[in-house]
Kinemage of the C-alpha trace (Angstrom):
@kinemage 1
@onewidth
@group {chain A} dominant
@subgroup {mainchain}
@vectorlist {calphas} color= white
{ca met a 1} P -9.542 -9.056 3.255
{ca arg a 2} L -6.499 -10.995 2.055
{ca phe a 3} L -3.026 -11.401 3.468
{ca ala a 4} L 0.236 -12.381 1.804
{ca glu a 5} L 3.440 -13.456 3.494
{ca asp a 6} L 5.820 -12.300 0.777
{ca gly a 7} L 6.028 -9.706 -1.955
{ca leu a 8} L 5.457 -11.943 -4.950
{ca thr a 9} L 2.371 -13.580 -3.427
{ca gly a 10} L 1.011 -10.156 -2.486
{ca leu a 11} L 1.611 -8.763 -5.956
{ca asp a 12} L -0.082 -11.770 -7.548
{ca ala a 13} L -3.063 -11.377 -5.186
{ca ala a 14} L -3.351 -7.664 -6.011
{ca arg a 15} L -3.365 -8.420 -9.716
{ca ala a 16} L -5.971 -11.158 -9.311
{ca thr a 17} L -8.429 -9.281 -7.102
{ca val a 18} L -7.499 -5.570 -7.554
{ca pro a 19} L -8.325 -4.416 -4.012
{ca asp a 20} L -9.324 -0.873 -3.097
{ca ala a 21} L -6.354 -0.514 -0.736
{ca ile a 22} L -3.180 -2.309 0.307
{ca ile a 23} L -1.180 -2.083 3.520
{ca leu a 24} L 2.321 -2.753 2.207
{ca asp a 25} L 5.183 -3.673 4.501
{ca ile a 26} L 8.564 -2.783 3.043
{ca gly a 27} L 10.450 -5.623 4.745
{ca leu a 28} L 8.933 -8.480 2.768
{ca pro a 29} L 10.870 -11.631 1.902
{ca gly a 30} L 11.685 -12.234 -1.741
{ca leu a 31} L 10.261 -9.264 -3.618
{ca asp a 32} L 10.531 -6.357 -1.171
{ca gly a 33} L 7.833 -3.756 -0.672
{ca trp a 34} L 9.629 -1.123 -2.759
{ca glu a 35} L 9.596 -3.426 -5.777
{ca val a 36} L 5.960 -4.393 -5.127
{ca leu a 37} L 5.031 -0.686 -5.024
{ca ser a 38} L 6.966 -0.035 -8.229
{ca gln a 39} L 5.225 -2.879 -10.047
{ca leu a 40} L 1.796 -1.838 -8.748
{ca arg a 41} L 2.326 1.701 -10.020
{ca ser a 42} L 3.661 0.603 -13.408
{ca ala a 43} L 0.714 -1.617 -14.396
{ca pro a 44} L -2.541 -0.133 -15.736
{ca asp a 45} L -4.728 -2.574 -13.785
{ca thr a 46} L -3.105 -1.839 -10.390
{ca val a 47} L -1.981 1.784 -10.710
{ca gly a 48} L -5.111 3.078 -8.970
{ca ile a 49} L -4.916 0.869 -5.880
{ca arg a 50} L -4.478 3.006 -2.764
{ca val a 51} L -1.277 1.990 -0.934
{ca leu a 52} L -0.270 2.615 2.658
{ca val a 53} L 3.429 1.858 3.151
{ca leu a 54} L 4.147 0.416 6.594
{ca thr a 55} L 7.709 0.060 7.866
{ca ala a 56} L 9.836 -0.124 10.994
{ca his a 57} L 12.256 2.358 9.400
{ca ala a 58} L 11.263 5.765 10.745
{ca gln a 59} L 13.888 7.811 8.889
{ca pro a 60} L 12.449 10.774 6.948
{ca glu a 61} L 13.989 9.483 3.729
{ca met a 62} L 11.753 6.388 3.963
{ca ala a 63} L 8.648 8.585 3.869
{ca asp a 64} L 10.157 10.522 0.966
{ca arg a 65} L 10.916 7.298 -0.891
{ca ala a 66} L 7.370 6.038 -0.325
{ca ala a 67} L 5.896 9.277 -1.674
{ca ala a 68} L 8.253 9.272 -4.654
{ca gly a 69} L 7.251 5.672 -5.383
{ca gly a 70} L 3.580 6.572 -5.480
{ca ala a 71} L 2.401 5.530 -2.013
{ca asp a 72} L -0.752 7.261 -0.838
{ca ala a 73} L 0.136 7.096 2.863
{ca phe a 74} L 3.079 6.218 5.099
{ca met a 75} L 3.177 4.825 8.636
{ca thr a 76} L 5.922 3.517 10.883
{ca lys a 77} L 5.965 0.691 13.392
{ca pro a 78} L 5.129 0.559 16.178
{ca phe a 79} L 1.737 2.117 15.629
{ca arg a 80} L -1.524 2.398 17.479
{ca pro a 81} L -4.212 0.201 15.917
{ca ser a 82} L -6.591 3.153 15.894
{ca asp a 83} L -4.096 5.179 13.833
{ca leu a 84} L -3.815 2.367 11.292
{ca arg a 85} L -7.603 2.073 11.126
{ca asp a 86} L -7.932 5.831 10.618
{ca ser a 87} L -5.358 5.803 7.811
{ca val a 88} L -7.047 2.908 6.021
{ca glu a 89} L -10.471 4.507 6.408
{ca ser a 90} L -9.074 7.693 4.891
{ca leu a 91} L -7.679 5.753 1.922
{ca leu a 92} L -11.005 4.002 1.416
{ca ala a 93} L -12.885 7.296 1.664
{ca asp a 94} L -10.648 8.612 -1.127
{ca val a 95} L -11.536 5.572 -3.237
{ca thr a 96} L -15.262 6.099 -2.625
{ca ala a 97} L -15.034 9.801 -3.443
{ca thr a 98} L -13.448 9.110 -6.832
{ca met a 99} L -15.881 6.359 -7.891
{ca pro a 100} L -18.265 7.332 -10.678
{ca ala a 101} L -21.906 7.764 -9.726
{ca glu a 102} L -24.226 4.970 -10.825
């Protein structure tokens, strides 16, 4: 598990390690989460990373924007830790289900 404190660092880390899933806060300093999501979805090596958008903005248009940007899941703050865990487990289950058999 890796953490990044800003959008550019997070994007660089995703490109370097290509994780199975990312929890992406929209309110990041520097490169915001919307731009990080856009760049993840526009690059062949990161387009398949599962992304959960996490934000304090609970307006319905935020969920719509996340979906339109290619996010796989959306969650607002505050949240229950068990709900976050369940969402991440669901994303990872989707990754496992789409992996080719060995």
